[in-house]
C-alpha positions as CSV (number, residue, x, y, z in Angstrom):
1,M,-35.9,-36.2,23.7
2,K,-35.7,-38.7,21.1
3,E,-32.0,-39.1,19.8
4,S,-32.5,-37.7,16.9
5,D,-34.5,-34.8,18.4
6,M,-31.3,-33.9,20.4
7,P,-29.9,-31.1,18.6
8,A,-26.1,-32.0,16.9
9,M,-22.6,-31.1,19.0
10,P,-21.3,-28.3,17.1
11,E,-17.9,-29.2,15.6
12,P,-14.7,-28.5,17.8
13,L,-12.5,-25.5,16.1
14,V,-9.5,-26.6,15.5
15,S,-5.6,-23.9,15.4
16,I,-3.4,-25.8,13.0
17,V,-0.1,-24.1,14.0
18,I,2.7,-24.4,11.2
19,I,6.2,-23.4,11.9
20,T,8.2,-22.4,9.6
21,C,12.2,-20.3,9.5
22,N,13.3,-19.7,6.2
23,R,11.7,-21.9,3.9
24,P,9.2,-19.9,2.2
25,F,8.7,-22.2,-1.1
26,L,7.6,-25.3,0.8
27,L,5.4,-23.1,3.2
28,E,4.0,-22.1,-0.1
29,H,3.0,-25.7,-0.7
30,C,2.1,-26.4,3.0
31,L,-0.4,-23.7,3.0
32,Q,-2.2,-25.1,-0.4
33,H,-2.4,-28.7,1.9
34,V,-4.1,-26.9,4.2
35,F,-6.2,-24.8,2.4
36,A,-7.8,-28.3,0.1
37,Q,-9.2,-29.3,3.6
38,S,-12.7,-30.5,3.7
39,Y,-13.4,-29.3,7.5
40,Q,-14.0,-25.4,7.4
41,R,-14.0,-24.7,11.3
42,R,-10.4,-24.1,11.6
43,E,-7.8,-21.8,12.2
44,I,-4.7,-21.1,10.4
45,I,-1.8,-19.5,12.4
46,V,1.7,-19.0,10.9
47,V,4.9,-18.4,13.5
48,D,7.5,-17.3,11.0
49,S,11.2,-17.5,12.4
50,S,12.6,-16.6,9.3
51,T,15.5,-13.8,9.3
52,N,14.3,-12.5,6.2
53,N,10.4,-11.5,5.2
54,E,10.2,-13.6,2.0
55,S,7.8,-16.3,4.1
56,E,6.2,-13.5,5.1
57,L,5.3,-12.5,1.2
58,V,3.5,-16.1,1.4
59,V,1.1,-15.6,4.0
60,A,0.0,-12.3,2.7
61,Q,-2.1,-14.3,-0.3
62,Y,-4.2,-15.0,2.3
63,S,-5.9,-12.9,4.4
64,E,-7.2,-15.5,7.1
65,I,-4.3,-16.7,8.6
66,K,-2.5,-15.4,11.7
67,L,1.2,-14.4,11.7
68,I,3.3,-14.3,14.1
69,R,6.9,-12.8,13.8
70,L,9.5,-14.4,16.3
71,R,13.1,-12.8,15.8
72,G,15.9,-13.3,17.5
73,Q,15.0,-16.6,19.3
74,H,17.4,-19.3,19.8
75,N,14.8,-22.3,20.7
76,N,12.4,-21.1,18.0
77,M,10.5,-24.5,18.0
78,P,9.5,-24.8,22.1
79,H,9.0,-21.0,21.1
80,A,7.3,-21.5,18.8
81,R,4.6,-23.3,20.2
82,N,4.1,-21.6,22.9
83,S,3.2,-18.5,21.1
84,G,1.2,-20.3,18.1
85,V,-1.4,-21.9,21.5
86,A,-1.0,-18.0,23.7
87,T,-2.1,-17.0,20.1
88,S,-4.8,-20.2,19.4
89,C,-8.6,-20.0,20.0
90,G,-10.0,-23.7,18.9
91,E,-10.4,-26.8,21.4
92,I,-8.1,-29.1,19.0
93,I,-4.1,-27.4,18.5
94,A,-2.7,-29.1,15.6
95,F,1.0,-28.6,14.8
96,I,2.7,-29.4,11.2
97,D,6.1,-28.2,10.0
98,D,6.6,-26.0,6.6
99,D,8.1,-29.5,5.4
100,A,5.0,-31.8,6.4
101,M,1.7,-31.5,3.3
102,V,-1.3,-32.9,4.9
103,Q,-3.0,-35.3,2.7
104,P,-6.6,-35.4,2.5
105,G,-9.4,-36.1,5.0
106,W,-6.0,-35.4,7.5
107,L,-8.2,-32.9,9.0
108,E,-11.8,-35.1,9.2
109,A,-10.0,-38.2,10.8
110,L,-7.9,-35.7,13.3
111,V,-11.5,-34.7,14.3
112,A,-12.9,-37.8,14.5
113,A,-10.2,-38.8,17.3
114,Y,-11.5,-36.6,20.1
115,C,-14.7,-37.8,20.3
116,D,-13.6,-40.1,23.0
117,E,-13.1,-38.2,25.5
118,T,-10.3,-39.3,26.9
119,V,-7.7,-38.7,24.4
120,G,-5.4,-35.7,25.1
121,G,-3.2,-35.9,21.8
122,V,-3.7,-37.1,18.3
123,G,-1.0,-38.0,15.8
124,G,-0.2,-40.1,12.2
125,R,1.8,-41.2,9.2
126,V,4.3,-39.0,8.8
127,I,5.1,-40.4,5.0
128,S,8.7,-40.0,4.2
129,M,9.0,-41.4,0.3
130,P,5.7,-40.3,-2.4
131,E,2.5,-43.0,-3.0
132,P,2.3,-45.2,-4.0
133,Y,5.7,-46.5,-3.2
134,C,4.9,-45.6,0.4
135,D,1.8,-48.4,0.7
136,Q,4.2,-51.2,-0.4
137,F,5.3,-51.1,3.5
138,T,2.9,-52.3,6.3
139,G,2.7,-52.7,10.2
140,S,1.8,-50.4,12.8
141,P,4.1,-48.0,14.2
142,H,6.3,-48.0,17.3
143,L,6.5,-45.2,19.4
144,V,7.2,-46.0,23.0
145,V,9.2,-44.4,25.8
146,N,11.1,-48.0,27.4
147,V,11.8,-47.6,31.3
148,G,15.2,-46.5,30.6
149,G,14.3,-42.7,28.7
150,R,15.3,-44.4,25.5
151,I,12.8,-43.3,22.8
152,I,12.0,-45.9,19.8
153,G,10.6,-44.5,16.7
154,R,10.0,-46.8,14.1
155,D,7.7,-47.2,11.2
156,I,5.5,-44.5,11.3
157,G,5.4,-43.8,7.9
158,C,4.3,-48.1,7.2
159,M,0.7,-48.5,5.9
160,S,-1.9,-49.7,8.4
161,T,-5.9,-48.8,9.3
162,E,-5.8,-50.0,12.7
163,T,-5.5,-46.9,15.1
164,I,-3.2,-47.1,18.6
165,E,-2.2,-46.2,22.3
166,V,0.9,-45.0,21.5
167,D,3.9,-43.5,24.0
168,H,4.8,-40.3,22.0
169,L,3.5,-38.8,18.7
170,I,6.1,-37.2,15.6
171,G,6.6,-33.2,16.3
172,C,5.6,-32.7,11.9
173,N,1.8,-34.1,13.2
174,M,0.7,-34.0,16.0
175,S,-1.9,-32.4,17.8
176,F,-3.3,-32.1,21.4
177,R,-7.0,-31.1,23.2
178,R,-6.5,-27.5,24.1
179,M,-7.1,-28.8,27.5
180,A,-5.0,-31.4,28.3
181,L,-2.0,-28.6,27.1
182,E,-3.3,-26.4,29.7
183,Q,-2.9,-29.4,32.2
184,A,0.6,-29.9,31.2
185,G,2.2,-26.3,30.8
186,R,3.8,-25.6,28.2
187,F,6.7,-26.4,25.8
188,D,9.5,-26.8,27.7
189,T,12.5,-24.3,26.2
190,N,15.4,-25.8,27.6
191,Y,15.5,-28.2,24.9
192,T,18.0,-26.0,22.8
193,L,19.7,-26.2,19.3
194,T,18.0,-28.8,17.2
195,N,15.2,-29.0,20.1
196,L,15.2,-32.8,19.9
197,R,12.7,-34.9,22.1
198,E,10.6,-30.8,23.3
199,E,7.1,-32.5,21.7
200,T,8.2,-35.9,23.3
201,D,8.6,-33.9,26.7
202,M,5.0,-32.8,26.4
203,C,3.1,-36.2,25.1
204,I,4.9,-37.6,27.8
205,R,3.5,-34.7,30.8
206,V,0.2,-35.1,28.9
207,K,-0.1,-38.8,29.9
208,Q,0.8,-37.8,32.9
209,V,-1.5,-36.0,34.0
210,G,-4.4,-38.8,32.8
211,W,-5.0,-38.8,29.0
212,R,-4.4,-41.0,26.3
213,L,-2.5,-40.4,22.5
214,L,-3.8,-41.8,19.2
215,F,-2.3,-42.5,16.3
216,V,-4.3,-42.6,14.0
217,P,-3.4,-43.6,10.2
218,A,-5.7,-41.2,8.4
219,V,-4.3,-38.5,10.3
220,A,-1.3,-38.6,7.0
221,V,1.8,-35.7,6.1
222,L,4.0,-36.6,3.2
223,H,7.3,-34.7,5.2
224,F,10.3,-33.9,3.1
225,S,13.1,-34.0,5.1
226,S,16.5,-32.8,4.0
227,R,17.9,-34.1,7.6
228,S,16.5,-37.6,7.0
229,L,19.3,-38.3,4.4
230,N,21.7,-38.0,6.4
231,P,22.6,-40.5,8.7
232,Y,23.2,-39.1,12.6
233,F,26.9,-39.2,12.6
234,L,27.4,-37.4,9.2
235,E,25.6,-34.9,10.7
236,R,27.1,-31.3,11.9
237,P,29.3,-31.2,15.3
238,V,26.6,-29.1,17.0
239,V,24.0,-31.2,15.9
240,Q,25.3,-34.1,17.4
241,F,25.9,-32.1,20.5
242,S,22.5,-31.0,20.6
243,N,20.8,-34.3,20.1
244,G,23.3,-35.6,22.9
245,R,22.6,-32.7,25.2
246,N,18.4,-32.9,24.8
247,S,18.0,-37.1,24.9
248,T,20.1,-37.0,28.3
249,Y,17.8,-34.4,29.7
250,F,14.8,-35.7,28.4
251,A,15.8,-38.8,30.0
252,V,17.1,-37.5,33.6
253,K,14.0,-34.7,34.1
254,H,11.3,-37.7,33.5
255,F,13.1,-40.4,35.3
256,G,15.6,-39.5,37.5
257,I,19.2,-40.2,38.0
258,T,18.6,-44.7,38.7
259,P,21.4,-47.2,37.2
260,H,18.6,-47.8,34.7
261,I,18.5,-44.4,33.9
262,L,22.2,-44.6,33.9
263,L,22.6,-47.6,32.0
264,G,19.9,-46.7,29.1
265,Q,22.6,-43.7,28.4
266,L,25.7,-45.7,28.0
267,L,23.9,-48.1,25.9
268,D,22.5,-45.2,24.1
269,S,26.4,-43.4,23.9
270,G,27.7,-47.4,23.0
271,K,25.1,-47.4,19.3
272,Y,26.0,-44.1,17.8
273,S,30.1,-44.1,18.7
274,G,29.4,-47.5,17.1
275,R,27.7,-45.6,14.2
276,A,30.2,-43.0,14.6
277,L,32.8,-45.3,14.0
278,Y,31.4,-47.8,11.1
279,H,30.6,-44.9,9.2
280,A,34.5,-43.1,9.8
281,G,35.5,-46.7,8.6
282,C,33.7,-46.7,5.5
283,F,34.8,-43.9,4.9
284,C,38.1,-43.7,5.4
285,L,38.2,-47.1,3.6
286,G,36.2,-45.9,0.5
287,A,38.1,-43.1,0.1
288,A,41.4,-45.5,0.4
289,L,39.6,-47.6,-2.9
290,H,38.3,-44.5,-4.5
291,L,42.3,-44.0,-5.3
292,V,42.9,-47.1,-6.1
293,G,39.9,-47.0,-8.6
294,R,41.7,-44.3,-10.0
295,V,45.0,-45.7,-10.2
296,V,43.4,-49.6,-11.8
297,G,41.0,-47.2,-13.5
298,F,44.6,-45.1,-15.4
299,N,46.2,-48.4,-15.8
300,E,43.6,-50.4,-17.6
301,G,42.7,-47.0,-19.8
302,I,46.4,-47.1,-21.0
303,K,46.3,-51.1,-21.4
304,W,43.6,-50.0,-24.0
305,R,44.9,-47.2,-26.0
306,L,48.4,-49.3,-26.4
307,Q,46.2,-52.1,-27.2
308,Q,44.5,-50.2,-30.1
309,H,47.5,-48.6,-30.8
310,L,48.7,-52.2,-31.9
311,S,45.8,-52.9,-33.3
312,S,46.1,-50.0,-35.5
313,T,49.5,-50.8,-36.3
314,A,49.4,-54.3,-37.4
315,K,46.2,-53.5,-39.8
316,E,48.8,-50.6,-41.4
317,T,51.6,-53.7,-41.9
318,S,48.9,-56.0,-43.1
319,E,47.6,-52.9,-45.8
320,I,51.0,-52.5,-46.4
321,S,52.1,-56.2,-47.4
322,D,49.1,-56.5,-49.4
323,V,50.0,-53.6,-51.4
324,M,53.9,-55.0,-52.1
325,L,52.6,-58.5,-53.3
326,K,50.3,-57.3,-55.7
327,I,53.6,-55.0,-57.2
């Protein structure tokens, strides 16, 4: 049989799992972008952890969406992902957050990457600034997990065309082959509060069972995250606690208790503590300089008004003198 006469391979079904919590406005726009994708072999699953019914009303506009409601969960992200996987039917399971707006061609590029049977996971660009400004920055991403358990995730929004193999993917724009998830197991619900590193944990386990992870630039989303606006140590204390706890749990779980791991954790702690001291110093100095600026501005204002008063007085005196001379 000629190759041209062979039956075409069926297009894989993609399950798109959207995680949302109390953000109906973002969810509505996220869904609009998903439905604008031209690839039709898909199912859409919304996992809603909201404390009200506003997001449910958004989903009700689309009869084909499968809705899962989670109530009273403290580890919403891992539980939500596991619930989405359990409900899904697709050969490929893609995860996006409600604040991730998939770009044109996202789904087609994602499916194309899985033509390589050694690939177990695919992610792509996470753009934090709108077009065309994002495309002024070019280069390959750095998505690395080093031997000390430290995570590097840089340049994920840069413009590039090269597909590369990476150590981990970004949670708001990642996908896995169902077989890879079945072999790796469920998402770990020990990641609490901010759930930092839960997606990296899964990526590591998928690689451990023999699959490759790819970063494909065309698999792109625009990400509207309010967290990125705040420096790390200007976050609430509970966020700082959670990020420290989850990062250390991840390192010990996957790399054990070794001098290298302990050194890596100390270096991380030193880096974050240094950033905290820097921001604290900037805050204190800034507050002090703000008060000084107020005093200087007050003095400048008094000087200006005094000059205006003297100028006005001199003008009046000059006018009176002119009148007297005419008399």
